[in-house]
PLY file of the C-alpha trace (Angstrom):
ply
format ascii 1.0
element vertex 483
property float x
property float y
property float z
element edge 482
property int vertex1
property int vertex2
end_header
-19.44 11.48 -11.11
-16.10 9.73 -10.03
-15.12 9.73 -6.49
-12.68 12.41 -5.33
-8.92 11.43 -5.42
-5.89 13.36 -4.34
-4.04 15.04 -7.31
-0.54 13.52 -8.15
0.77 17.42 -8.03
-1.31 18.44 -5.01
0.39 20.71 -2.47
0.31 19.99 1.27
1.41 22.75 3.72
3.25 24.30 0.71
5.62 21.40 0.28
5.30 19.34 -2.78
4.22 15.76 -1.92
3.44 12.93 -4.30
0.52 11.09 -2.91
0.66 7.29 -2.96
-2.21 6.79 -5.56
-0.52 8.45 -8.20
0.34 6.08 -11.25
4.18 5.52 -11.79
6.64 3.44 -13.62
6.59 -0.29 -12.43
9.69 -1.46 -14.58
12.58 -2.55 -12.52
14.63 -1.13 -15.18
17.75 -0.82 -13.13
17.79 -4.41 -12.29
20.93 -6.17 -13.71
18.63 -9.09 -14.82
16.51 -7.08 -17.15
14.52 -9.82 -18.79
11.82 -11.19 -16.51
12.26 -14.85 -16.03
16.09 -14.54 -16.44
17.74 -15.50 -12.98
21.20 -14.35 -13.61
23.99 -15.39 -11.20
22.94 -17.64 -8.43
21.48 -15.81 -5.54
22.83 -16.24 -2.10
20.45 -17.07 0.83
22.09 -15.92 4.05
22.30 -18.22 7.00
19.25 -17.28 9.09
21.64 -16.47 12.05
23.19 -13.74 9.96
19.84 -12.12 9.05
19.57 -9.70 11.97
18.13 -6.38 12.11
21.30 -5.12 11.76
22.14 -7.06 8.39
18.73 -5.81 7.12
19.16 -2.29 8.18
22.07 -1.72 5.89
22.40 0.93 3.41
24.98 2.77 1.62
24.14 5.19 -1.32
21.03 7.42 -0.44
20.29 8.76 -3.71
20.92 8.35 -7.42
21.92 11.92 -8.23
22.09 15.44 -6.60
19.10 17.05 -8.10
16.03 17.93 -5.96
12.33 18.77 -6.08
12.32 22.35 -5.23
10.05 23.35 -2.30
7.35 25.68 -2.69
8.11 29.27 -1.29
4.83 29.15 0.80
6.04 26.09 2.58
6.37 27.79 5.84
3.10 29.90 5.56
1.17 26.86 6.61
1.44 24.04 9.26
3.43 21.00 8.25
4.86 18.23 10.33
5.03 14.52 11.40
4.84 12.17 14.31
7.92 10.25 15.61
6.29 6.96 14.57
3.84 5.76 12.06
1.58 3.44 14.66
1.17 3.44 18.37
-0.68 1.32 21.04
-3.24 2.74 23.50
-0.99 4.18 26.31
1.91 5.11 24.13
3.35 8.62 23.88
2.96 10.34 20.37
5.47 12.89 19.88
4.56 15.58 17.53
6.86 17.77 15.37
5.05 20.88 13.83
6.29 24.10 11.77
4.38 27.04 10.68
3.45 30.71 11.21
4.43 31.95 14.83
1.47 31.42 17.32
1.98 31.29 21.13
-1.62 29.37 21.30
-2.57 27.30 18.64
-5.23 24.62 18.99
-4.23 21.52 17.27
-7.11 19.13 17.21
-6.90 15.21 16.99
-9.33 13.84 14.46
-10.58 10.56 13.78
-11.43 8.96 10.37
-14.77 10.91 10.24
-13.12 14.18 11.20
-14.63 14.18 14.32
-12.38 15.85 16.98
-11.26 13.20 19.85
-8.88 15.41 21.53
-6.83 18.58 21.31
-3.78 20.26 22.26
-3.04 23.81 22.87
0.55 24.73 22.04
3.04 27.33 20.74
3.91 26.93 17.14
7.14 28.37 15.52
8.52 28.31 11.96
11.11 25.68 12.14
14.09 24.84 9.81
14.69 21.52 8.06
18.23 20.82 9.83
19.61 18.34 7.35
21.06 18.51 3.93
19.44 15.25 3.21
15.99 15.31 4.84
14.62 12.34 2.84
17.20 10.28 4.63
17.60 12.00 8.05
14.07 13.52 8.42
13.13 17.05 8.90
14.95 17.04 12.46
12.41 19.62 13.83
12.34 20.40 17.42
9.37 18.58 19.09
6.35 20.65 19.52
4.46 18.49 21.91
3.79 15.04 23.23
0.32 13.28 23.58
-0.18 10.30 25.63
-2.81 8.03 23.80
-5.67 7.08 26.53
-5.96 3.43 27.39
-9.21 3.01 26.06
-8.65 4.64 22.62
-10.37 2.98 19.69
-8.01 1.56 16.94
-8.21 3.55 13.99
-6.52 5.99 11.58
-6.07 9.49 13.30
-4.83 12.79 12.02
-3.68 15.94 13.64
-5.34 18.82 11.89
-6.77 16.16 9.46
-3.28 16.13 7.73
-0.75 14.42 9.83
-1.64 10.67 10.10
-0.92 7.91 12.60
-2.28 4.49 13.12
-3.61 3.23 16.78
-3.46 -0.39 16.82
-4.60 -2.83 19.46
-2.38 -5.86 18.59
-3.41 -8.16 21.66
-7.21 -8.04 21.24
-9.10 -10.52 19.24
-10.94 -8.72 16.55
-12.96 -9.48 13.34
-10.66 -7.60 11.04
-7.05 -6.51 10.80
-6.77 -3.60 8.21
-3.43 -2.56 6.77
-2.67 1.14 6.09
-0.09 1.56 3.24
2.16 3.72 4.94
5.05 2.28 2.93
4.05 3.23 -0.24
2.72 6.53 1.09
6.24 7.06 2.21
7.72 6.02 -1.26
5.80 8.73 -3.12
6.36 11.53 -0.80
9.22 13.93 -1.86
8.94 16.19 1.24
12.61 17.37 1.49
13.20 17.09 -2.20
13.33 13.46 -3.10
11.18 10.34 -3.18
11.52 6.78 -4.63
10.51 8.43 -7.84
11.17 12.25 -7.79
12.74 14.32 -9.16
13.57 11.48 -11.81
15.10 8.18 -12.28
18.66 9.51 -12.10
18.25 11.47 -8.98
15.65 9.85 -7.15
16.22 8.53 -3.44
16.98 5.03 -2.34
16.45 5.53 1.25
13.54 7.54 2.74
12.76 8.68 6.32
9.12 8.55 7.72
10.04 11.65 9.83
9.07 14.21 7.23
5.62 16.08 6.30
2.93 13.38 5.38
-0.17 13.21 3.72
-3.15 11.03 4.54
-5.40 8.96 2.06
-7.88 6.67 1.75
-10.27 8.48 4.11
-13.67 7.39 2.37
-12.83 3.75 3.11
-11.90 4.48 6.74
-15.08 6.79 7.08
-17.17 3.95 5.81
-15.39 0.92 7.86
-15.59 2.83 11.07
-19.26 3.06 10.84
-19.78 -0.54 10.65
-20.33 -2.96 13.46
-17.01 -4.79 13.14
-14.27 -5.08 15.70
-10.97 -3.91 14.04
-7.38 -3.70 14.57
-5.81 -0.92 12.22
-2.17 -1.70 11.61
0.56 0.00 9.28
2.66 -1.75 6.91
5.79 -1.82 9.43
3.43 -3.54 11.85
3.22 -6.55 9.64
6.94 -7.46 10.39
5.39 -8.75 13.73
2.92 -11.72 13.28
1.34 -10.72 16.37
-0.04 -7.60 15.00
-2.56 -9.80 12.89
-2.67 -13.02 14.80
-5.62 -12.30 16.64
-7.92 -11.24 13.57
-10.32 -13.28 11.81
-9.86 -11.55 8.33
-7.26 -9.46 7.07
-7.93 -6.59 4.66
-5.37 -4.87 2.50
-6.42 -1.45 0.95
-5.46 1.22 -1.35
-2.14 0.97 -3.26
-0.06 -1.64 -1.39
3.14 -1.60 -3.36
6.07 -1.84 -0.95
6.69 -4.99 1.21
9.22 -6.62 3.41
9.96 -10.17 3.33
8.90 -10.67 6.98
5.58 -8.86 6.31
5.00 -11.30 3.20
5.64 -14.43 5.12
3.34 -13.25 7.67
0.56 -12.77 5.37
1.07 -16.00 3.86
1.17 -17.58 7.25
-2.29 -15.78 8.02
-3.86 -17.38 4.72
-2.26 -20.70 5.51
-3.90 -20.89 8.79
-7.26 -20.90 6.96
-8.30 -17.19 7.36
-9.24 -15.01 4.62
-7.32 -12.09 3.01
-9.25 -9.33 1.17
-6.95 -7.29 -1.12
-8.90 -4.01 -1.80
-5.96 -2.83 -3.65
-3.99 -2.90 -6.91
-0.18 -2.98 -7.97
0.28 -4.96 -4.63
3.61 -6.19 -3.40
5.61 -5.05 -6.44
8.86 -3.96 -4.41
10.92 -5.65 -1.76
12.05 -2.96 0.89
13.68 -3.09 4.10
13.91 -0.81 7.42
16.40 0.51 9.58
16.65 -0.67 13.09
14.37 1.77 14.62
11.88 1.48 11.44
11.68 5.11 10.85
13.55 4.77 7.50
12.58 2.87 4.59
15.29 1.34 2.06
14.51 0.56 -1.47
17.31 0.68 -4.24
15.26 -1.00 -6.94
18.61 -2.03 -8.17
20.64 -5.15 -7.07
23.84 -3.85 -8.36
23.41 -0.66 -5.90
21.97 -2.36 -2.85
24.92 -2.87 -0.46
23.75 -6.40 0.68
24.86 -7.50 -2.70
23.94 -10.84 -4.02
21.13 -11.55 -1.49
17.54 -12.60 -1.54
17.00 -9.48 0.58
17.95 -6.89 -2.21
15.36 -4.41 -2.57
14.27 -4.85 -6.00
10.84 -6.19 -7.85
9.42 -9.20 -6.37
8.51 -10.21 -9.95
12.19 -11.22 -10.43
12.93 -14.88 -9.73
16.22 -14.02 -8.37
14.38 -13.05 -5.06
12.71 -16.37 -5.06
9.38 -15.23 -3.74
6.77 -14.36 -6.63
3.69 -12.41 -5.74
1.17 -14.93 -7.50
1.52 -17.83 -5.08
0.88 -15.44 -2.23
-2.30 -13.34 -3.67
-3.16 -14.98 -7.17
-2.64 -11.85 -9.23
0.18 -9.21 -9.72
1.22 -6.45 -12.01
3.28 -8.76 -14.49
0.15 -9.35 -16.77
-1.65 -6.12 -15.25
-1.21 -2.54 -16.40
-2.38 1.14 -16.47
-6.06 1.16 -16.89
-6.92 4.67 -17.42
-4.14 5.19 -20.19
-6.32 3.22 -22.43
-9.14 4.62 -24.46
-10.25 1.36 -25.60
-10.94 -0.24 -22.27
-14.11 -1.24 -20.44
-13.69 1.58 -17.73
-14.18 -1.06 -15.25
-14.74 -4.67 -14.64
-16.92 -6.56 -17.34
-18.82 -9.03 -14.98
-18.66 -12.62 -16.06
-19.71 -14.34 -12.80
-22.63 -12.31 -11.70
-23.93 -15.42 -9.59
-20.91 -14.70 -7.16
-22.16 -14.30 -3.47
-19.89 -11.24 -3.69
-22.43 -9.64 -6.15
-25.54 -10.44 -3.78
-27.71 -7.22 -3.68
-25.38 -5.39 -5.72
-27.45 -5.43 -8.82
-25.06 -6.70 -11.44
-25.46 -9.06 -14.19
-23.16 -10.80 -16.64
-22.03 -8.39 -19.22
-22.50 -5.28 -16.82
-19.62 -3.08 -16.57
-18.69 -2.30 -13.05
-17.76 1.34 -13.23
-14.03 1.48 -11.69
-11.81 4.09 -13.26
-8.47 2.28 -12.24
-4.99 3.52 -12.57
-3.13 0.37 -11.98
-4.55 -3.13 -12.27
-3.22 -6.47 -11.24
-3.97 -9.58 -13.23
-3.88 -13.57 -12.61
-1.63 -15.26 -15.13
-3.61 -15.74 -18.38
-3.08 -18.42 -21.15
-3.46 -15.80 -23.99
-3.17 -11.84 -23.35
-6.44 -10.50 -25.04
-6.32 -7.21 -26.77
-8.61 -4.25 -26.02
-11.80 -4.57 -27.95
-11.69 -8.66 -28.03
-14.82 -10.58 -26.88
-12.67 -13.29 -25.41
-12.87 -13.96 -21.68
-9.42 -14.33 -20.01
-8.42 -17.98 -19.67
-6.37 -18.79 -16.46
-2.84 -20.15 -17.14
-2.79 -23.01 -14.49
0.80 -23.80 -15.04
1.80 -20.42 -13.60
-0.69 -20.61 -10.63
-0.95 -23.99 -8.61
-4.20 -23.06 -6.80
-6.70 -25.51 -5.72
-9.46 -23.11 -6.94
-9.61 -19.80 -8.66
-12.38 -17.86 -10.55
-12.44 -14.59 -12.47
-15.59 -12.40 -11.57
-14.79 -9.55 -13.87
-11.99 -8.20 -16.19
-10.79 -5.10 -18.02
-8.11 -4.05 -20.49
-4.88 -2.24 -19.30
-1.74 -0.90 -20.95
1.21 -3.04 -19.90
4.48 -1.17 -20.49
6.65 -4.27 -20.20
5.14 -6.38 -23.21
6.02 -5.55 -26.61
2.36 -5.59 -27.67
1.49 -3.27 -24.58
-1.31 -5.39 -23.65
-2.39 -6.15 -20.12
-5.44 -6.97 -18.10
-7.10 -6.26 -14.87
-8.90 -9.33 -13.25
-11.14 -9.37 -10.14
-10.58 -12.85 -8.66
-11.50 -15.16 -5.72
-8.87 -17.98 -5.03
-7.62 -20.55 -2.71
-4.45 -22.26 -2.56
-5.46 -25.53 -0.87
-8.24 -27.00 1.03
-6.81 -25.99 4.39
-5.97 -22.34 3.33
-8.24 -19.41 3.58
-9.71 -17.73 0.70
-8.27 -14.58 -0.90
-10.54 -12.04 -2.66
-8.25 -9.87 -4.86
-10.10 -7.01 -6.42
-6.88 -6.04 -8.16
-7.45 -2.39 -8.55
-5.73 0.49 -6.85
-8.80 2.52 -6.62
-11.27 0.30 -5.10
-11.13 2.25 -1.92
-12.26 5.33 -3.28
-15.52 3.71 -4.62
-16.68 3.23 -1.11
-18.62 6.45 -1.63
-21.04 4.39 -3.71
-23.62 1.81 -2.29
-22.75 -0.64 -4.81
-19.06 -0.98 -3.82
-20.06 -0.94 -0.15
-22.51 -3.79 -0.62
-19.77 -5.87 -2.41
-17.27 -4.99 0.08
-19.64 -5.85 3.12
-20.35 -9.35 1.41
-16.60 -10.14 1.18
-16.34 -9.36 5.09
-19.67 -10.89 6.10
-19.17 -14.17 4.12
-15.42 -14.31 5.49
-16.62 -13.70 9.17
-19.30 -16.40 8.85
-16.81 -18.68 7.05
-19.00 -19.25 4.15
-17.86 -19.66 0.51
-16.91 -16.88 -1.46
-16.95 -18.69 -4.75
-19.97 -18.83 -7.13
0 1
1 2
2 3
3 4
4 5
5 6
6 7
7 8
8 9
9 10
10 11
11 12
12 13
13 14
14 15
15 16
16 17
17 18
18 19
19 20
20 21
21 22
22 23
23 24
24 25
25 26
26 27
27 28
28 29
29 30
30 31
31 32
32 33
33 34
34 35
35 36
36 37
37 38
38 39
39 40
40 41
41 42
42 43
43 44
44 45
45 46
46 47
47 48
48 49
49 50
50 51
51 52
52 53
53 54
54 55
55 56
56 57
57 58
58 59
59 60
60 61
61 62
62 63
63 64
64 65
65 66
66 67
67 68
68 69
69 70
70 71
71 72
72 73
73 74
74 75
75 76
76 77
77 78
78 79
79 80
80 81
81 82
82 83
83 84
84 85
85 86
86 87
87 88
88 89
89 90
90 91
91 92
92 93
93 94
94 95
95 96
96 97
97 98
98 99
99 100
100 101
101 102
102 103
103 104
104 105
105 106
106 107
107 108
108 109
109 110
110 111
111 112
112 113
113 114
114 115
115 116
116 117
117 118
118 119
119 120
120 121
121 122
122 123
123 124
124 125
125 126
126 127
127 128
128 129
129 130
130 131
131 132
132 133
133 134
134 135
135 136
136 137
137 138
138 139
139 140
140 141
141 142
142 143
143 144
144 145
145 146
146 147
147 148
148 149
149 150
150 151
151 152
152 153
153 154
154 155
155 156
156 157
157 158
158 159
159 160
160 161
161 162
162 163
163 164
164 165
165 166
166 167
167 168
168 169
169 170
170 171
171 172
172 173
173 174
174 175
175 176
176 177
177 178
178 179
179 180
180 181
181 182
182 183
183 184
184 185
185 186
186 187
187 188
188 189
189 190
190 191
191 192
192 193
193 194
194 195
195 196
196 197
197 198
198 199
199 200
200 201
201 202
202 203
203 204
204 205
205 206
206 207
207 208
208 209
209 210
210 211
211 212
212 213
213 214
214 215
215 216
216 217
217 218
218 219
219 220
220 221
221 222
222 223
223 224
224 225
225 226
226 227
227 228
228 229
229 230
230 231
231 232
232 233
233 234
234 235
235 236
236 237
237 238
238 239
239 240
240 241
241 242
242 243
243 244
244 245
245 246
246 247
247 248
248 249
249 250
250 251
251 252
252 253
253 254
254 255
255 256
256 257
257 258
258 259
259 260
260 261
261 262
262 263
263 264
264 265
265 266
266 267
267 268
268 269
269 270
270 271
271 272
272 273
273 274
274 275
275 276
276 277
277 278
278 279
279 280
280 281
281 282
282 283
283 284
284 285
285 286
286 287
287 288
288 289
289 290
290 291
291 292
292 293
293 294
294 295
295 296
296 297
297 298
298 299
299 300
300 301
301 302
302 303
303 304
304 305
305 306
306 307
307 308
308 309
309 310
310 311
311 312
312 313
313 314
314 315
315 316
316 317
317 318
318 319
319 320
320 321
321 322
322 323
323 324
324 325
325 326
326 327
327 328
328 329
329 330
330 331
331 332
332 333
333 334
334 335
335 336
336 337
337 338
338 339
339 340
340 341
341 342
342 343
343 344
344 345
345 346
346 347
347 348
348 349
349 350
350 351
351 352
352 353
353 354
354 355
355 356
356 357
357 358
358 359
359 360
360 361
361 362
362 363
363 364
364 365
365 366
366 367
367 368
368 369
369 370
370 371
371 372
372 373
373 374
374 375
375 376
376 377
377 378
378 379
379 380
380 381
381 382
382 383
383 384
384 385
385 386
386 387
387 388
388 389
389 390
390 391
391 392
392 393
393 394
394 395
395 396
396 397
397 398
398 399
399 400
400 401
401 402
402 403
403 404
404 405
405 406
406 407
407 408
408 409
409 410
410 411
411 412
412 413
413 414
414 415
415 416
416 417
417 418
418 419
419 420
420 421
421 422
422 423
423 424
424 425
425 426
426 427
427 428
428 429
429 430
430 431
431 432
432 433
433 434
434 435
435 436
436 437
437 438
438 439
439 440
440 441
441 442
442 443
443 444
444 445
445 446
446 447
447 448
448 449
449 450
450 451
451 452
452 453
453 454
454 455
455 456
456 457
457 458
458 459
459 460
460 461
461 462
462 463
463 464
464 465
465 466
466 467
467 468
468 469
469 470
470 471
471 472
472 473
473 474
474 475
475 476
476 477
477 478
478 479
479 480
480 481
481 482
């Protein structure tokens, strides 16, 4: 039995929302330099004094075309809403905006990751109207329903109002074992509440600017339920928090989960800084760092044109296009050891392993996981990343992928397992998923990259809990994760 996953077409509160985990088209097809490796015109690098929040917050065209995704008629028959921010600190005030059937005394529970009620608010609820012709840009603009001050002793975690409206509580100034990144940017990118997302209704009509102030979904609850039962001290952060290095500076290990696809340049440089300081990063995610994005000044709007010609910054390394393009001068491979370039879609192939075929069972990550070489680690993956390989191998081949060291200048790297994938950018359509452990140099931290966007779902199974705990425990003990 496969772990439960949200459906791509699932309704939430009567509004069509596209959850983050759905597979999607990754080709930066609107980029003017359509051949990977083609630099095109010389890219400008703005003077650092120019790269202010105002500079990065610029946007112009907010959608590619006028067509919308139609809202479901039952939208106002259930409660929907959002909070004024994605993340908060203890002591902060959370403003909550709700709409639903009229009720003068509605109890709104606040739940932790285990669905345990930690607080509640009794408030009047009314049916509200979306007050913008472009809610994907301006937000829903509901009237505030209530405010809640987070107690000073609140534990860091992923919380939800009524189990469906998420926010992160962070503790940036405390030393912790782990900092865990909730993929809030990707959740927003796939959310077409108000009529549009970065993908919907289609490439010709999709949004290029998205507000966080719309109905939201919550995901990866199995991971959070599991991690919150462990004895680790944890600081949970959202994607936008990564722009401030202090949000992760006091953690021993950084953990990236889910489908962590949309990244700012600041966030990426801060993760590199963390690794280069000698601390480990565990990437329990796939299709990582595929698109560059920016925020507006208040960080309640995400900008992603996927097209250098449309982006108002023009010829800049801050254009919101794919990190895979050399024109951005910041490839992902040197940061994480694997990316989607040689990866692909796992579950669109019939001739695949259906998970990783183990080739390094002696790895300490597999201790007590009961695996041996040749076993298939059942992992029904939609999107895989891959280390650069010397030769792409086709489904059914008995060859083991060979790392192309001319494309990855790491001191040490090893593949623990691999699977076949469908790569839509290659003529032969062949791609790979590779579970890797790597280190840039002797003073850097170790990166474990599971390279699967579905790993977090498999925390319902003991085998995956054992492997994930091994990664964490070895990292905290500063022991080797190499075989």
